[in-house]
Structures are given as structure tokens and as C-alpha cells.
C-alpha positions in Angstrom: 229.5 116.3 170.2 227.4 119.0 172.1 230.1 119.4 174.7 232.6 120.3 172.0 230.2 122.9 170.7 229.8 124.3 174.2 226.2 123.2 174.8 224.9 122.4 178.3 224.8 118.7 179.3 222.4 116.6 177.3 223.7 113.2 178.4 222.0 110.2 180.2 221.6 112.3 183.3 219.4 114.8 181.5 217.6 112.1 179.6 216.9 110.2 182.8 215.7 113.3 184.6 213.4 114.3 181.8 212.0 110.8 181.5 211.2 110.5 185.2 209.8 114.0 185.5 207.6 113.6 182.4 206.2 110.3 183.7 205.6 111.9 187.1 203.6 114.7 185.5 201.2 112.3 183.7 201.0 110.1 186.8 200.1 113.0 189.1 197.4 114.0 186.6 195.9 110.5 186.5 196.8 109.4 183.0 196.9 105.7 182.2 200.1 103.6 182.7 200.4 103.2 178.9 200.7 107.0 178.4 203.1 107.3 181.4 205.4 104.6 180.0 205.4 106.1 176.5 206.1 109.5 178.0 209.1 108.1 179.9 210.4 106.4 176.7 210.0 109.7 174.8 211.7 111.6 177.6 214.7 109.3 177.6 215.0 109.4 173.8 214.1 113.0 173.2 217.5 114.4 172.4 218.9 111.5 170.3 218.7 113.7 167.2 221.7 115.7 168.6 223.8 112.8 167.4 223.0 114.0 163.9 222.9 117.8 164.4 221.7 120.2 167.0 219.7 122.1 164.3 216.4 120.3 163.8 217.4 117.6 166.3 213.8 117.1 167.4 212.7 115.9 163.9 215.8 113.8 163.2 215.4 112.3 166.7 211.8 111.4 166.0 212.8 109.5 162.9 215.7 107.8 164.7 213.3 106.8 167.5 210.9 105.3 165.0 213.5 103.0 163.6 214.8 101.9 167.0 211.3 101.3 168.4 210.1 99.5 165.3 213.2 97.2 165.5 212.2 96.5 169.1 208.7 95.5 168.1 206.7 98.4 169.6 203.2 98.7 168.1 203.0 101.5 165.5 200.4 103.5 167.4 202.8 103.7 170.3 205.7 104.6 168.0 203.6 107.4 166.6 202.9 108.8 170.1 206.6 108.7 171.0 207.5 110.3 167.6 205.0 113.1 168.0 206.4 113.9 171.5 210.0 113.9 170.4 209.3 115.8 167.2 207.5 118.6 169.0 209.7 119.2 172.0 211.9 122.0 170.6 210.7 125.5 171.2 211.8 126.7 167.8 209.7 124.2 165.8 207.3 122.4 168.1 204.3 122.7 170.3 202.3 120.4 172.6 200.1 118.2 170.4 199.2 115.4 172.8 199.4 114.9 176.6 202.6 112.9 176.1 204.2 115.7 174.2 203.0 118.2 176.7 204.5 116.3 179.6 207.8 115.9 177.7 208.0 119.6 177.0 207.4 120.5 180.6 210.0 118.1 181.9 212.6 119.1 179.4 212.2 122.9 179.5 212.2 123.0 183.3 215.5 121.1 183.7 217.6 124.1 184.6 220.4 123.3 187.0 224.1 124.2 187.7 225.3 120.6 187.0 224.3 120.9 183.3 227.1 123.4 182.7 230.1 121.6 181.2 232.4 124.6 181.0 234.1 125.1 184.4 235.8 128.5 183.5 233.3 131.1 184.6 235.2 133.8 182.8 234.3 132.1 179.5 230.6 131.4 180.2 228.2 132.2 177.5 224.6 133.3 178.5 223.4 129.7 178.6 226.2 128.7 180.9 225.5 131.7 183.2 221.8 131.0 183.4 222.2 127.3 184.2 225.1 127.9 186.6 223.1 130.6 188.4 220.2 128.1 189.1 221.1 127.1 192.7 217.9 125.1 193.0 215.0 124.2 190.7 211.9 122.3 191.8 208.9 121.1 189.8 205.7 120.6 191.8 202.7 119.0 190.3 199.1 119.0 191.5 195.8 118.4 189.8 195.5 122.2 189.2 199.0 123.4 188.6 202.5 122.6 187.4 204.8 124.9 189.3 208.5 125.6 188.6 210.3 127.3 191.4 213.9 128.4 190.7 216.4 129.9 193.1 218.7 132.1 191.0 222.0 133.6 192.1 221.6 137.1 190.6 225.3 137.8 191.2 225.9 135.3 188.4 223.0 136.0 186.1 220.4 138.8 186.1 216.7 138.2 185.7 216.9 139.8 182.3 219.5 137.3 181.1 217.4 134.5 182.5 214.4 135.6 180.5 216.4 136.3 177.4 217.1 132.6 177.3 214.0 131.1 178.9 211.0 133.2 178.0 210.2 131.2 174.9 210.6 128.0 176.9 208.4 129.2 179.7 205.7 130.2 177.3 205.9 126.8 175.7 205.5 125.3 179.1 202.4 127.4 179.7 200.8 126.2 176.5 201.8 122.6 177.3 200.2 122.9 180.8 197.0 124.3 179.2 196.8 121.2 176.9 196.9 119.1 180.1 194.1 121.2 181.6 196.3 122.8 184.4 198.0 126.1 185.0 201.7 126.7 184.7 203.1 128.7 187.5 206.7 130.0 187.5 208.5 131.7 190.4 212.1 132.9 190.6 213.5 133.8 194.0 210.0 133.7 195.5 208.6 136.2 193.0 205.7 135.0 190.7 206.7 135.4 187.0 203.9 133.4 185.3 
């Protein structure tokens, strides 16, 4: 459905990448295996609400996840943690409320890459397509002190201004999520420190 509407890729590849990255964040910061696994589950399921509607997909996705996980026999406390993460991952309506939600936000909002662009006709790219297509490389590095997103951006395709028009709210959300985890969020584009 999102492809028809012109959105960037939100398929299994995005879900798997977010799940792995979110789990890696908590693992690097020394969180227990239970939290890491719940974070990976939330990461994999975080965009299922898009099956209903892109608008408010985080909330509908949290409710869908509850039903699926309840049917699978997951304990209610674990379901609540997954729901809170999914329900708070969208920058328009959410915020980091737990370490699991913080790691999910960081993993999701830093997934910027050329392969997420579905539209192959550059002449008809919207700003989201241009920003993602211009991301030649994107790397998330995690230490006990910082979570660092380093993006290499082809400025012939997308200006820094266009990039920030789309990603400023997301990067500020990442900074707040990192603070909840007790680390600093660093963001560099083409070698220049932004945050």
C-alpha cells in the first residue's frame, strides 16, 4: 500500500534492519537479554500499522501487535513494553518513554539509505525520495557514551537544507531518545558535525 502512495520502502528489509539495529543499541549499552529481545520484536513489528493507514500507524500498530503477541502467549508485561515502543516511534505523536522505545526510535529514524527509494524516475522524486536517494552511505556507531549517525550525502541530488527539512524533527527525536538511554546523540553529514 505505501508503495502505491509513493512512500519509501517499509518492507521486511526495513523491519529487519530496524530490529537488528535496535537490539544492537541495547546490547552495546549493557541492557538485559529480555529487553534486547523485546526491542527486536518491537523493531520488526513497528510499522505494521501501515496496513491500516499511514496516519496514526504507530498507535494502530501497537494495538495490532498486542493482539498478535497475546495470541502467541507472550506475558502481558512484555506485550506492554512492545506496545509502548511501537506506539511511540512516530515523530509526530511519540517520544521515548522506555529504553526499548528509545532504541527503536534511534534504529528507525536513522535508517536513511538509497535502497529505500521505490520510485526509479529521478525526475519525479519528491523530497523524501531525494533525501533517501542522496544518502550514499549511512552508519550508526554505538559506544557506552554516544550513538553516532554518520551520513554521506550526495549534495548534487539533495541539499543540506532539503535534508534538514525532512529529518530535523527525526534527529531531535533521536537526541531525546539517546538522552533517555544516558548517552549523547552525535550526527555528522559529509564529515561535518550537525548535532
